[in-house]
C-alpha positions, -999 to +999 in steps of 0.1 A: +008-039+209+031-041+179+064-055+178+097-034+170+100-049+139+063-043+131+063-006+140+091-001+118+072-016+090+040+003+096+060+036+102+075+029+068+039+022+053+026+053+073+054+075+053+046+063+020+009+073+026+019+110+041+026+117+000+034+151+013+058+145+044+034+169+068+035+140+093-004+130+089-019+114+064-053+133+048-075+135+017-051+153+003-025+124+005-053+102-011-059+124-038-024+129-045-018+090-046-048+091-071-033+115-095-001+093-093-021+062-100-037+079-131-004+092-149+010+057-145-021+039-161-024+068-185-059+077-171-073+111-181-096+127-157-135+124-168-128+090-183-145+058-170-110+042-158-101+071-141-134+077-125-135+044-114-099+043-099-104+078-079-137+064-066-116+035-053-088+053-038-113+078-020-135+054-008-103+037+007-098+073+024-133+070+040-132+039+052-094+045+066-109+079+082-139+064+098-115+034+115-086+053+123-093+090+130-100+087+165-107+124+176-122+129+136-105+157+129-095+148+092-059+137+103-045+099+108-015+106+131+016+082+131-001+068+168-032+064+153-019+046+123+000+025+145-030+014+168-046+004+135-018-018+123-021-033+153-059-041+149-055-050+113-030-077+123-050-090+156-089-088+146-097-113+121-128-092+110-107-064+103-085-085+084-113-098+062-118-062+050-083-060+041-081-093+022-116-080+003-093-049-004-063-071-021-076-070-055-080-030-055-044-027-045-034-056-070-053-039-098-031-005-087+003-025-097-009-045-127-005-014-150-013-033-180-040-056-165-025-090-178-035-105-143+004-104-132+029-077-117+059-073-133+095-058-118+086-027-142+051-023-128+062-032-090+092-006-094+068+024-111+044+022-085+062+022-053+089+045-072+063+070-076+048+065-041+085+082-029+103+048-021+138+052-032+158+034-056+184+016-033+148+003-011+136-005-045+165-025-051+162-046-018+125-050-023+126-063-055+154-090-046+133-104-015+102-104-037+124-124-061+111-100-086+141-101-110+151-118-143+118-114-157+096-132-126+060-117-115+036-117-091+003-138-097-027-121-080-023-152-051+011-148-046+006-109-039-021-118-015+001-141+002+030-113+006+004-089+018-007-115+045+029-114+053+034-078+054+005-077+077+009-105+101+048-114+099+073-105+125+099-124+108+123-098+088+134-126+061+096-129+056+094-114+017+060-098+021+078-076+047+093-055+019+059-054-003+060-015+000+100-013-003+130-014+019+128+001+054 
């Protein structure tokens, strides 16, 4: 069972994924996320970059639905999401999948492809996913993404692991998807 703190951060992440705010995560939410990422990266539908990104985002939906949507109704409820969060942090096999997906997530943030996430890139994506300016300021501070600092892929992966596994409110990775 997730701790109170873990429940809070996993609920926050659920709300980010529930882009249309209907209380469930669906394929439509992932399609909206893909469109948001396309705009940030200036990807035009039909271009190779767009097609690759869209395929990756929709493959993430397919995997998530298969693993999380227990009643197979095409909707992931908060309860299903939280159960999945617990499985992600307690199953080594499941966490290995998360580590493999980390490169794809990093690419969503690294808009210019220079191998690091700048404060602007972090802000643009998280803001586009519906996180408030106030939450973003807290997150950037916790992640030390101010004054020109950047995140390398290795740092990002470490922060992602903290988000998934840490129950310490002071761990910077807990703010990778904004403050909650």
